[in-house]
N, C-alpha and C positions, 0 to 999 in steps of 0.2 A: 840082171835084175836092177831096176832103177832104184837108186838110193833116195832116202828121204832127207831133205834139207830143211832147216828152220832158221829162225833169227840168230841162233847161237852158232851154227856151223856153216852158214852160207858162204862166208868169206873163204874159209879153209877149203871147202869142197868145190866152189865155183870160181871165185875171183882168183885164187892162187893156183888153179889147175894148170898143168902144162899141156893139156889137151883141150880141144873144143868141148864145150859143155852145152847140152840141151837141157833147159829148165822148164818143166811143165808146172805152171801155176794152176792149181785146181782146188776144188772143195768137194767134200763128200756128197753134198746135196745137189751138185751140178750134173744134170743129165748128159750134156755134151761131153763133160769131163770123163764120165764113165764110159761113153762111147769110144773115146780115143785111148783110154787106159791100156787096152790090150796092144794097140799099135805102139804106144810108148815102150811097153815091155819088149815087144819084138825088136824095136830099134835098139834098145839097150843091149840085147843079146847080139844082134848083128854087128854093132859097132864096138863091141868089147875090145879093149886095148887100143882103139883108135880115137874114141871120144867117150865122154862121161855123160850119162843120162841120169837126171835127178828129178824128183817131184817135190814141189813146195806147196803145202796146204795153206791157202791164204787165210783161213780162219785161225790157224795155229801160229802163223808167222806174219802178223800184221806189219811189222817194221820193214821187212824185206818187200812185201807187196806194195807198201806205200813208197818206199825208196825208188822202185822201178815203175811206179804209176800204173799198177795193175788195176784196171777198172772193170774189165770183162774177163770172164773165164770160160773155157780154157784160154790162156795166153801162153804161148811158148816163146821163150827168149833163147837166143843162141849166143853164147859167149865165146870170145876168142881173146886170149891174152888179157883176161880180166875185164873186158869191155863188151857191151852188147853189140853184136855184129849183125844180127838179123832178128826178125820178130814175125810171129804168126798168131793171129787172133782167131779163135773159133775152131770148130771141128772140121778138119779137112782130110783128104785122102793121105795115106801113108807116104806116097811118093813126093808130096809137097815138103814134108818134114825131112825126108831122106835127101832131097835135092839141096835143101838149105844147109844141112849138116855136111854133106859131101863137099860143098863149096868152101867150107872152112878147114877141111883136112889137107 
């Protein structure tokens, strides 16, 4: 199950993580975000113990969204060692996300 992150816990759950982290920047009103939501959940289950998967609602976490320049959603950022290692903008097939995450493990 993907964890929810926000302005308050983002650093603890993402930046300080000892595993690669996939961050799904999304919003409730975003159609493409809803399309990829089940894919993000599948990835969360499949990578359990190897990577962390989190979701960040841009409407509820404007500081984090601004810090990382999130202008379009869904935007997926891949973090490794506390830094952005890769990025995917828009709804794409599951294998795109998996390939980017596998490259960081």
